[in-house]
N, C-alpha and C positions, 0 to 999 in steps of 0.2 A: 307597678312603679319601677321604672328602669333606673338603674344605677350605673354610672360610668366609673370604672376602676383604672386609674393611671398608675403605672409602675415607673419608678425613677431609679431604682437600685437600693442603695443603703444596705445595712446589715441583713435585712430580710433575705436578700438574694446572694450573699457571699458564700463562696466555697473555700475550703482549706486545701492549699497545695502542700502536701506532706514533704515533697522533695525540697522546695524552697522555703518552707515554713512561713508562708504568707497567705493572706486572704485575697481572693480575686473573684471576678464575676465571670460566669459562664452563660447561664440562661436563668430566667425567672422561675421561681418555685411556686408562684401563685396558683397556677392550675391544679397542682397536686395538693396545695393547702386547701383550696376550695373543695376539692374532692374529699380530702380527709375530714373536713368539717361538715361534709354532707350539705353544702350550701345549695339552696333551692331558689336563690334570687335571680331575677333577670338582670344579668350583668353584661356590660360591654367592656371588654378589657383591651387596653392598649399599652404597650411598652413605649415610653417616651425616651428613656435613656437608662443606662445601667452604670451608675457612677456612685462613688462615695460622696456623701453630702459635703464633706470638707473640700472636695474638688469642684463643687458646683459653683458656677459663675452667675452673675446677674443675667447674662444671656440665657443660661439654662433655666433660670427662674421665669424669665419672660416666655420661654417655650412652654413651660408648664401652665402659666397664666393664660397664654394665648389658646392653648388647647382647652382649658376650662371655659373660656369665653365662647369658643367656637362650637362646642358640642350642644346638642339639644337637651340633653339630660340636665335636670336641675339639682340632682343629687350626685355628688362626686366623692370618691374615696381615693386618696393618693398615698401609695407606699413611698416612704422617704427615709433617708438616713436621719438619725436622731440629733446629730451634732448641729445641723443648721435648719432644722425643721421650722423653727420659729421665724427665721429669716425669710423662708419661702412663704410661710403663712402671711407675713407682713405684706409681701408683694401681692399675693392673692387678694387680701382684704382691701387693698387700695386700687385694684384694677378689675376685679370680677364682681358683678352685682347680681342680686336676685338668685343666688344658688347656695345650697348647703354643701359645704366642702369640709371634709374631715381628713386630716393627715394622720398617719400612724406609721409606726416603725417597730423595730426590734432591737434589743440590746445584745442578743445572742443570735447568730445565724440559724435559720430553720434547719440547715443541713447538720447542725450539731445535735439535734434531737431533743435538747433541753431548752429550746427557744421559747421566748414569750411571744413570738411572732404570730402564731396561730390564734392565741387568745386575743391579742391586740387587733388582728384583722377582723375577727368576729365582733369585737366591741365596736370597731369603726363602722362595719357594715350595718350593725343594729342602730348605732347612734345616728347615722346619716338619714335613716328612714323617718326619724321623729324630730330632728333638730330644725329650727327655723332657719331661713337664709342667714348665712354668715360663715366664718371660717373658724374651725375648731381643731384641736389636737386631742387624740384619744390614745392613752397609754395606760396599761396595767389596770383596766377596769374603770378608769376615770375619764371624764370629758372636761376639757378646759377651753374657755374662750382663748383664741390665739394670742391675745395681748395680755393675758393674765397667767402665763405659765413660763417656766424655765426648766431646763434640764440641770439638775444638780449634779455636777461632774464628780463630786466627792462620793455621793451615794449611788449614782447611776439611776436616779429616780426623777420623774417629772413631778414638779410641785407647783402649787398655786402661788401666784403673786397677789398681793393685796389689791383690791379695787381702789384706784386713786380717789374716787368719790367717797368711799367709806373712810379712807385715811384722813380726809379733811374734817370729818365730824368729830 
């Protein structure tokens, strides 16, 4: 089972500039993370962009969607910044059919050593192997349908939203 892994940036891949006191992008940490996790999956990895998701445009989201549509793999994991992950998932859900797509991210850069990124990446790679076609977000050991999740900015945790059909009952 081949899996496509698209890299878009986000906190996963940020570095800290000690001189200027800011976070920035240099290169992806995903190959090292996969090696650290002893990953044995057949992955095809491609960096699409290295940006903060707050800087992501609708054009960037269309680049991600277009790449998802164009690849032959039916199982796709996307590393993405957490702030606008649901926005990108919305675009994917409306424009990509018949593929299982899992977006994941990190709240703390992997370069900091105490990141949740390695755990989230492992969760996403596992989830994409068993999920039916659709778009999902995997964070902190949980899998969410894209349209029933939000990032709680007060707690820094992704949480479920109620299913609208269940609310009507």
